[in-house]
mmCIF file of the N, C-alpha and C atoms, coordinates in Angstrom:
data_MODEL
# 
_entry.id   MODEL 
# 
loop_
_atom_site.group_PDB 
_atom_site.id 
_atom_site.type_symbol 
_atom_site.label_atom_id 
_atom_site.label_alt_id 
_atom_site.label_comp_id 
_atom_site.label_asym_id 
_atom_site.label_entity_id 
_atom_site.label_seq_id 
_atom_site.pdbx_PDB_ins_code 
_atom_site.Cartn_x 
_atom_site.Cartn_y 
_atom_site.Cartn_z 
_atom_site.occupancy 
_atom_site.B_iso_or_equiv 
_atom_site.pdbx_formal_charge 
_atom_site.auth_seq_id 
_atom_site.auth_comp_id 
_atom_site.auth_asym_id 
_atom_site.auth_atom_id 
_atom_site.pdbx_PDB_model_num 
ATOM 1   N N  . MET A 1 1  ? -5.467 -13.314 -5.900  1.00 0.00 ? 1  MET A N  1 
ATOM 2   C CA . MET A 1 1  ? -4.183 -12.691 -7.059  1.00 0.00 ? 1  MET A CA 1 
ATOM 3   C C  . MET A 1 1  ? -3.972 -11.952 -8.324  1.00 0.00 ? 1  MET A C  1 
ATOM 4   N N  . PHE A 1 2  ? -2.601 -11.522 -8.375  1.00 0.00 ? 2  PHE A N  1 
ATOM 5   C CA . PHE A 1 2  ? -2.700 -10.519 -9.314  1.00 0.00 ? 2  PHE A CA 1 
ATOM 6   C C  . PHE A 1 2  ? -1.491 -10.866 -10.084 1.00 0.00 ? 2  PHE A C  1 
ATOM 7   N N  . ARG A 1 3  ? -1.981 -10.252 -11.894 1.00 0.00 ? 3  ARG A N  1 
ATOM 8   C CA . ARG A 1 3  ? -0.674 -10.807 -12.202 1.00 0.00 ? 3  ARG A CA 1 
ATOM 9   C C  . ARG A 1 3  ? 0.198  -9.235  -12.070 1.00 0.00 ? 3  ARG A C  1 
ATOM 10  N N  . PHE A 1 4  ? 1.807  -9.411  -12.389 1.00 0.00 ? 4  PHE A N  1 
ATOM 11  C CA . PHE A 1 4  ? 2.817  -8.663  -12.703 1.00 0.00 ? 4  PHE A CA 1 
ATOM 12  C C  . PHE A 1 4  ? 3.214  -8.283  -13.960 1.00 0.00 ? 4  PHE A C  1 
ATOM 13  N N  . ASP A 1 5  ? 1.942  -7.515  -14.740 1.00 0.00 ? 5  ASP A N  1 
ATOM 14  C CA . ASP A 1 5  ? 2.043  -7.169  -16.150 1.00 0.00 ? 5  ASP A CA 1 
ATOM 15  C C  . ASP A 1 5  ? 3.135  -5.801  -15.916 1.00 0.00 ? 5  ASP A C  1 
ATOM 16  N N  . GLU A 1 6  ? 3.168  -5.876  -17.363 1.00 0.00 ? 6  GLU A N  1 
ATOM 17  C CA . GLU A 1 6  ? 4.174  -4.219  -16.837 1.00 0.00 ? 6  GLU A CA 1 
ATOM 18  C C  . GLU A 1 6  ? 3.193  -3.016  -17.653 1.00 0.00 ? 6  GLU A C  1 
ATOM 19  N N  . GLY A 1 7  ? 2.021  -2.959  -17.264 1.00 0.00 ? 7  GLY A N  1 
ATOM 20  C CA . GLY A 1 7  ? 0.785  -1.579  -17.308 1.00 0.00 ? 7  GLY A CA 1 
ATOM 21  C C  . GLY A 1 7  ? 1.305  -1.557  -15.174 1.00 0.00 ? 7  GLY A C  1 
ATOM 22  N N  . LEU A 1 8  ? 1.218  -2.685  -14.760 1.00 0.00 ? 8  LEU A N  1 
ATOM 23  C CA . LEU A 1 8  ? 1.527  -2.373  -13.350 1.00 0.00 ? 8  LEU A CA 1 
ATOM 24  C C  . LEU A 1 8  ? 1.475  -1.831  -12.423 1.00 0.00 ? 8  LEU A C  1 
ATOM 25  N N  . LYS A 1 9  ? 1.492  -0.518  -11.747 1.00 0.00 ? 9  LYS A N  1 
ATOM 26  C CA . LYS A 1 9  ? 2.044  0.704   -11.018 1.00 0.00 ? 9  LYS A CA 1 
ATOM 27  C C  . LYS A 1 9  ? 1.665  -0.496  -9.554  1.00 0.00 ? 9  LYS A C  1 
ATOM 28  N N  . VAL A 1 10 ? 3.151  0.135   -9.467  1.00 0.00 ? 10 VAL A N  1 
ATOM 29  C CA . VAL A 1 10 ? 3.179  -0.093  -7.253  1.00 0.00 ? 10 VAL A CA 1 
ATOM 30  C C  . VAL A 1 10 ? 3.498  1.129   -7.005  1.00 0.00 ? 10 VAL A C  1 
ATOM 31  N N  . TYR A 1 11 ? 3.235  1.578   -6.112  1.00 0.00 ? 11 TYR A N  1 
ATOM 32  C CA . TYR A 1 11 ? 3.389  2.286   -5.332  1.00 0.00 ? 11 TYR A CA 1 
ATOM 33  C C  . TYR A 1 11 ? 4.146  1.864   -3.841  1.00 0.00 ? 11 TYR A C  1 
ATOM 34  N N  . LEU A 1 12 ? 5.106  2.671   -3.623  1.00 0.00 ? 12 LEU A N  1 
ATOM 35  C CA . LEU A 1 12 ? 5.349  2.174   -2.244  1.00 0.00 ? 12 LEU A CA 1 
ATOM 36  C C  . LEU A 1 12 ? 5.287  3.344   -1.071  1.00 0.00 ? 12 LEU A C  1 
ATOM 37  N N  . HIS A 1 13 ? 5.052  3.238   -0.434  1.00 0.00 ? 13 HIS A N  1 
ATOM 38  C CA . HIS A 1 13 ? 4.879  4.261   0.546   1.00 0.00 ? 13 HIS A CA 1 
ATOM 39  C C  . HIS A 1 13 ? 6.089  4.065   2.138   1.00 0.00 ? 13 HIS A C  1 
ATOM 40  N N  . ARG A 1 14 ? 6.881  5.487   1.989   1.00 0.00 ? 14 ARG A N  1 
ATOM 41  C CA . ARG A 1 14 ? 7.794  5.309   2.642   1.00 0.00 ? 14 ARG A CA 1 
ATOM 42  C C  . ARG A 1 14 ? 8.061  5.319   4.058   1.00 0.00 ? 14 ARG A C  1 
ATOM 43  N N  . ASP A 1 15 ? 7.262  5.892   4.698   1.00 0.00 ? 15 ASP A N  1 
ATOM 44  C CA . ASP A 1 15 ? 7.171  5.739   6.385   1.00 0.00 ? 15 ASP A CA 1 
ATOM 45  C C  . ASP A 1 15 ? 6.509  4.676   6.898   1.00 0.00 ? 15 ASP A C  1 
ATOM 46  N N  . PRO A 1 16 ? 7.191  4.292   7.973   1.00 0.00 ? 16 PRO A N  1 
ATOM 47  C CA . PRO A 1 16 ? 6.595  3.221   8.766   1.00 0.00 ? 16 PRO A CA 1 
ATOM 48  C C  . PRO A 1 16 ? 5.308  3.072   8.769   1.00 0.00 ? 16 PRO A C  1 
ATOM 49  N N  . VAL A 1 17 ? 4.899  1.918   8.840   1.00 0.00 ? 17 VAL A N  1 
ATOM 50  C CA . VAL A 1 17 ? 2.669  1.977   9.062   1.00 0.00 ? 17 VAL A CA 1 
ATOM 51  C C  . VAL A 1 17 ? 2.854  0.687   10.372  1.00 0.00 ? 17 VAL A C  1 
ATOM 52  N N  . ASP A 1 18 ? 1.943  1.210   11.283  1.00 0.00 ? 18 ASP A N  1 
ATOM 53  C CA . ASP A 1 18 ? 1.779  0.533   11.889  1.00 0.00 ? 18 ASP A CA 1 
ATOM 54  C C  . ASP A 1 18 ? 1.107  -0.543  11.718  1.00 0.00 ? 18 ASP A C  1 
ATOM 55  N N  . PHE A 1 19 ? 1.074  -1.320  11.774  1.00 0.00 ? 19 PHE A N  1 
ATOM 56  C CA . PHE A 1 19 ? 0.830  -2.893  11.171  1.00 0.00 ? 19 PHE A CA 1 
ATOM 57  C C  . PHE A 1 19 ? -0.437 -3.505  11.953  1.00 0.00 ? 19 PHE A C  1 
ATOM 58  N N  . ARG A 1 20 ? -0.995 -2.758  12.924  1.00 0.00 ? 20 ARG A N  1 
ATOM 59  C CA . ARG A 1 20 ? -2.402 -2.981  13.758  1.00 0.00 ? 20 ARG A CA 1 
ATOM 60  C C  . ARG A 1 20 ? -3.623 -2.361  12.668  1.00 0.00 ? 20 ARG A C  1 
ATOM 61  N N  . MET A 1 21 ? -2.954 -1.859  11.651  1.00 0.00 ? 21 MET A N  1 
ATOM 62  C CA . MET A 1 21 ? -3.836 -1.007  10.759  1.00 0.00 ? 21 MET A CA 1 
ATOM 63  C C  . MET A 1 21 ? -4.678 -1.824  9.612   1.00 0.00 ? 21 MET A C  1 
ATOM 64  N N  . GLY A 1 22 ? -5.701 -2.121  9.660   1.00 0.00 ? 22 GLY A N  1 
ATOM 65  C CA . GLY A 1 22 ? -6.592 -2.924  9.059   1.00 0.00 ? 22 GLY A CA 1 
ATOM 66  C C  . GLY A 1 22 ? -6.441 -2.552  7.143   1.00 0.00 ? 22 GLY A C  1 
ATOM 67  N N  . ILE A 1 23 ? -7.475 -3.109  6.392   1.00 0.00 ? 23 ILE A N  1 
ATOM 68  C CA . ILE A 1 23 ? -7.608 -2.434  5.193   1.00 0.00 ? 23 ILE A CA 1 
ATOM 69  C C  . ILE A 1 23 ? -7.738 -0.946  5.051   1.00 0.00 ? 23 ILE A C  1 
ATOM 70  N N  . ASN A 1 24 ? -8.775 -1.001  5.685   1.00 0.00 ? 24 ASN A N  1 
ATOM 71  C CA . ASN A 1 24 ? -9.604 -0.020  6.010   1.00 0.00 ? 24 ASN A CA 1 
ATOM 72  C C  . ASN A 1 24 ? -8.829 0.957   6.185   1.00 0.00 ? 24 ASN A C  1 
ATOM 73  N N  . GLY A 1 25 ? -7.366 0.944   7.239   1.00 0.00 ? 25 GLY A N  1 
ATOM 74  C CA . GLY A 1 25 ? -6.520 1.977   7.599   1.00 0.00 ? 25 GLY A CA 1 
ATOM 75  C C  . GLY A 1 25 ? -5.754 2.277   6.379   1.00 0.00 ? 25 GLY A C  1 
ATOM 76  N N  . LEU A 1 26 ? -5.448 1.682   6.161   1.00 0.00 ? 26 LEU A N  1 
ATOM 77  C CA . LEU A 1 26 ? -4.704 1.620   4.538   1.00 0.00 ? 26 LEU A CA 1 
ATOM 78  C C  . LEU A 1 26 ? -5.190 1.839   3.371   1.00 0.00 ? 26 LEU A C  1 
ATOM 79  N N  . SER A 1 27 ? -6.670 2.214   3.127   1.00 0.00 ? 27 SER A N  1 
ATOM 80  C CA . SER A 1 27 ? -7.165 2.705   2.193   1.00 0.00 ? 27 SER A CA 1 
ATOM 81  C C  . SER A 1 27 ? -7.033 4.045   2.074   1.00 0.00 ? 27 SER A C  1 
ATOM 82  N N  . ILE A 1 28 ? -7.409 4.321   3.573   1.00 0.00 ? 28 ILE A N  1 
ATOM 83  C CA . ILE A 1 28 ? -7.458 6.075   3.904   1.00 0.00 ? 28 ILE A CA 1 
ATOM 84  C C  . ILE A 1 28 ? -6.010 6.382   4.012   1.00 0.00 ? 28 ILE A C  1 
ATOM 85  N N  . LEU A 1 29 ? -4.785 5.904   4.460   1.00 0.00 ? 29 LEU A N  1 
ATOM 86  C CA . LEU A 1 29 ? -3.628 6.189   4.183   1.00 0.00 ? 29 LEU A CA 1 
ATOM 87  C C  . LEU A 1 29 ? -3.351 6.897   2.814   1.00 0.00 ? 29 LEU A C  1 
ATOM 88  N N  . VAL A 1 30 ? -3.824 5.719   2.023   1.00 0.00 ? 30 VAL A N  1 
ATOM 89  C CA . VAL A 1 30 ? -3.645 5.584   0.322   1.00 0.00 ? 30 VAL A CA 1 
ATOM 90  C C  . VAL A 1 30 ? -4.119 6.740   0.014   1.00 0.00 ? 30 VAL A C  1 
ATOM 91  N N  . GLU A 1 31 ? -5.449 7.488   0.431   1.00 0.00 ? 31 GLU A N  1 
ATOM 92  C CA . GLU A 1 31 ? -6.415 8.494   0.173   1.00 0.00 ? 31 GLU A CA 1 
ATOM 93  C C  . GLU A 1 31 ? -5.655 9.962   0.502   1.00 0.00 ? 31 GLU A C  1 
ATOM 94  N N  . GLN A 1 32 ? -5.749 9.969   1.992   1.00 0.00 ? 32 GLN A N  1 
ATOM 95  C CA . GLN A 1 32 ? -4.986 11.099  2.367   1.00 0.00 ? 32 GLN A CA 1 
ATOM 96  C C  . GLN A 1 32 ? -3.643 11.818  2.255   1.00 0.00 ? 32 GLN A C  1 
ATOM 97  N N  . ALA A 1 33 ? -2.580 10.189  2.395   1.00 0.00 ? 33 ALA A N  1 
ATOM 98  C CA . ALA A 1 33 ? -1.032 10.585  2.763   1.00 0.00 ? 33 ALA A CA 1 
ATOM 99  C C  . ALA A 1 33 ? -0.774 10.341  0.782   1.00 0.00 ? 33 ALA A C  1 
ATOM 100 N N  . MET A 1 34 ? -1.249 9.800   0.580   1.00 0.00 ? 34 MET A N  1 
ATOM 101 C CA . MET A 1 34 ? -0.525 9.326   -0.957  1.00 0.00 ? 34 MET A CA 1 
ATOM 102 C C  . MET A 1 34 ? -1.542 9.883   -1.987  1.00 0.00 ? 34 MET A C  1 
ATOM 103 N N  . ARG A 1 35 ? -2.707 10.667  -1.856  1.00 0.00 ? 35 ARG A N  1 
ATOM 104 C CA . ARG A 1 35 ? -3.454 10.657  -2.188  1.00 0.00 ? 35 ARG A CA 1 
ATOM 105 C C  . ARG A 1 35 ? -3.470 10.275  -3.917  1.00 0.00 ? 35 ARG A C  1 
ATOM 106 N N  . LEU A 1 36 ? -4.159 9.216   -3.623  1.00 0.00 ? 36 LEU A N  1 
ATOM 107 C CA . LEU A 1 36 ? -4.308 8.551   -4.453  1.00 0.00 ? 36 LEU A CA 1 
ATOM 108 C C  . LEU A 1 36 ? -5.909 7.624   -4.213  1.00 0.00 ? 36 LEU A C  1 
ATOM 109 N N  . ASN A 1 37 ? -6.277 6.844   -5.018  1.00 0.00 ? 37 ASN A N  1 
ATOM 110 C CA . ASN A 1 37 ? -7.589 6.059   -5.211  1.00 0.00 ? 37 ASN A CA 1 
ATOM 111 C C  . ASN A 1 37 ? -6.904 4.692   -4.951  1.00 0.00 ? 37 ASN A C  1 
ATOM 112 N N  . PRO A 1 38 ? -7.724 3.855   -3.782  1.00 0.00 ? 38 PRO A N  1 
ATOM 113 C CA . PRO A 1 38 ? -7.216 3.137   -3.414  1.00 0.00 ? 38 PRO A CA 1 
ATOM 114 C C  . PRO A 1 38 ? -7.953 1.842   -4.105  1.00 0.00 ? 38 PRO A C  1 
ATOM 115 N N  . MET A 1 39 ? -9.224 2.241   -4.657  1.00 0.00 ? 39 MET A N  1 
ATOM 116 C CA . MET A 1 39 ? -9.301 1.647   -5.906  1.00 0.00 ? 39 MET A CA 1 
ATOM 117 C C  . MET A 1 39 ? -9.062 1.326   -7.506  1.00 0.00 ? 39 MET A C  1 
ATOM 118 N N  . THR A 1 40 ? -8.016 1.998   -7.462  1.00 0.00 ? 40 THR A N  1 
ATOM 119 C CA . THR A 1 40 ? -7.263 1.476   -8.960  1.00 0.00 ? 40 THR A CA 1 
ATOM 120 C C  . THR A 1 40 ? -6.318 0.288   -9.166  1.00 0.00 ? 40 THR A C  1 
ATOM 121 N N  . SER A 1 41 ? -6.339 0.040   -10.204 1.00 0.00 ? 41 SER A N  1 
ATOM 122 C CA . SER A 1 41 ? -5.183 -1.533  -10.468 1.00 0.00 ? 41 SER A CA 1 
ATOM 123 C C  . SER A 1 41 ? -4.232 -1.360  -10.585 1.00 0.00 ? 41 SER A C  1 
ATOM 124 N N  . ALA A 1 42 ? -3.679 -0.993  -8.901  1.00 0.00 ? 42 ALA A N  1 
ATOM 125 C CA . ALA A 1 42 ? -2.021 -0.850  -8.710  1.00 0.00 ? 42 ALA A CA 1 
ATOM 126 C C  . ALA A 1 42 ? -2.164 -1.536  -7.218  1.00 0.00 ? 42 ALA A C  1 
ATOM 127 N N  . LEU A 1 43 ? -0.826 -1.643  -7.161  1.00 0.00 ? 43 LEU A N  1 
ATOM 128 C CA . LEU A 1 43 ? -0.576 -2.054  -5.676  1.00 0.00 ? 43 LEU A CA 1 
ATOM 129 C C  . LEU A 1 43 ? -0.474 -1.049  -5.050  1.00 0.00 ? 43 LEU A C  1 
ATOM 130 N N  . PHE A 1 44 ? -0.146 -1.147  -3.683  1.00 0.00 ? 44 PHE A N  1 
ATOM 131 C CA . PHE A 1 44 ? 0.317  0.000   -2.836  1.00 0.00 ? 44 PHE A CA 1 
ATOM 132 C C  . PHE A 1 44 ? 0.904  -1.314  -1.187  1.00 0.00 ? 44 PHE A C  1 
ATOM 133 N N  . VAL A 1 45 ? 1.987  -0.405  -1.471  1.00 0.00 ? 45 VAL A N  1 
ATOM 134 C CA . VAL A 1 45 ? 2.790  -1.336  -0.901  1.00 0.00 ? 45 VAL A CA 1 
ATOM 135 C C  . VAL A 1 45 ? 3.968  -0.490  0.794   1.00 0.00 ? 45 VAL A C  1 
ATOM 136 N N  . PHE A 1 46 ? 3.388  -1.233  1.775   1.00 0.00 ? 46 PHE A N  1 
ATOM 137 C CA . PHE A 1 46 ? 3.860  -0.575  3.524   1.00 0.00 ? 46 PHE A CA 1 
ATOM 138 C C  . PHE A 1 46 ? 4.428  -1.857  4.126   1.00 0.00 ? 46 PHE A C  1 
ATOM 139 N N  . GLY A 1 47 ? 5.628  -1.201  5.001   1.00 0.00 ? 47 GLY A N  1 
ATOM 140 C CA . GLY A 1 47 ? 6.531  -1.239  5.809   1.00 0.00 ? 47 GLY A CA 1 
ATOM 141 C C  . GLY A 1 47 ? 6.732  -0.810  6.953   1.00 0.00 ? 47 GLY A C  1 
ATOM 142 N N  . ASN A 1 48 ? 6.714  -1.866  7.799   1.00 0.00 ? 48 ASN A N  1 
ATOM 143 C CA . ASN A 1 48 ? 6.777  -1.350  9.230   1.00 0.00 ? 48 ASN A CA 1 
ATOM 144 C C  . ASN A 1 48 ? 7.814  -1.008  9.888   1.00 0.00 ? 48 ASN A C  1 
ATOM 145 N N  . ARG A 1 49 ? 7.785  -0.562  11.062  1.00 0.00 ? 49 ARG A N  1 
ATOM 146 C CA . ARG A 1 49 ? 9.246  0.231   11.288  1.00 0.00 ? 49 ARG A CA 1 
ATOM 147 C C  . ARG A 1 49 ? 10.426 -0.655  10.789  1.00 0.00 ? 49 ARG A C  1 
ATOM 148 N N  . ARG A 1 50 ? 10.630 -1.674  11.412  1.00 0.00 ? 50 ARG A N  1 
ATOM 149 C CA . ARG A 1 50 ? 11.716 -2.302  11.403  1.00 0.00 ? 50 ARG A CA 1 
ATOM 150 C C  . ARG A 1 50 ? 12.289 -2.700  9.634   1.00 0.00 ? 50 ARG A C  1 
ATOM 151 N N  . ARG A 1 51 ? 11.441 -2.397  9.108   1.00 0.00 ? 51 ARG A N  1 
ATOM 152 C CA . ARG A 1 51 ? 12.112 -2.862  7.791   1.00 0.00 ? 51 ARG A CA 1 
ATOM 153 C C  . ARG A 1 51 ? 12.140 -4.132  7.412   1.00 0.00 ? 51 ARG A C  1 
ATOM 154 N N  . ASP A 1 52 ? 11.323 -4.933  8.142   1.00 0.00 ? 52 ASP A N  1 
ATOM 155 C CA . ASP A 1 52 ? 11.432 -6.788  7.736   1.00 0.00 ? 52 ASP A CA 1 
ATOM 156 C C  . ASP A 1 52 ? 9.915  -7.274  7.081   1.00 0.00 ? 52 ASP A C  1 
ATOM 157 N N  . ARG A 1 53 ? 9.146  -6.196  7.516   1.00 0.00 ? 53 ARG A N  1 
ATOM 158 C CA . ARG A 1 53 ? 7.802  -7.022  6.539   1.00 0.00 ? 53 ARG A CA 1 
ATOM 159 C C  . ARG A 1 53 ? 7.285  -5.917  5.906   1.00 0.00 ? 53 ARG A C  1 
ATOM 160 N N  . ILE A 1 54 ? 6.103  -6.172  4.964   1.00 0.00 ? 54 ILE A N  1 
ATOM 161 C CA . ILE A 1 54 ? 5.198  -5.532  4.254   1.00 0.00 ? 54 ILE A CA 1 
ATOM 162 C C  . ILE A 1 54 ? 4.250  -5.891  4.077   1.00 0.00 ? 54 ILE A C  1 
ATOM 163 N N  . LYS A 1 55 ? 2.695  -4.945  4.209   1.00 0.00 ? 55 LYS A N  1 
ATOM 164 C CA . LYS A 1 55 ? 1.646  -5.324  3.656   1.00 0.00 ? 55 LYS A CA 1 
ATOM 165 C C  . LYS A 1 55 ? 1.302  -4.943  2.202   1.00 0.00 ? 55 LYS A C  1 
ATOM 166 N N  . ILE A 1 56 ? 0.715  -5.272  1.154   1.00 0.00 ? 56 ILE A N  1 
ATOM 167 C CA . ILE A 1 56 ? 0.559  -4.848  0.254   1.00 0.00 ? 56 ILE A CA 1 
ATOM 168 C C  . ILE A 1 56 ? -1.410 -4.848  0.089   1.00 0.00 ? 56 ILE A C  1 
ATOM 169 N N  . LEU A 1 57 ? -1.614 -3.579  -0.577  1.00 0.00 ? 57 LEU A N  1 
ATOM 170 C CA . LEU A 1 57 ? -2.805 -3.511  -0.343  1.00 0.00 ? 57 LEU A CA 1 
ATOM 171 C C  . LEU A 1 57 ? -2.882 -3.416  -2.425  1.00 0.00 ? 57 LEU A C  1 
ATOM 172 N N  . GLY A 1 58 ? -3.903 -4.253  -2.536  1.00 0.00 ? 58 GLY A N  1 
ATOM 173 C CA . GLY A 1 58 ? -3.617 -4.118  -3.972  1.00 0.00 ? 58 GLY A CA 1 
ATOM 174 C C  . GLY A 1 58 ? -5.263 -4.813  -4.709  1.00 0.00 ? 58 GLY A C  1 
# 
């Protein structure tokens, strides 16, 4: 569970993501494509190709 404080950062990955990718794959994507540290206190949001589902890494 996380709290939506005013200091919470949310990063949106704009390109579609293969939803078969697990937490390790999403963490690598954050590091390589977004050039951010996945261990920070932020939320990383990913969407599928049809844009009807999201995955949140937090």
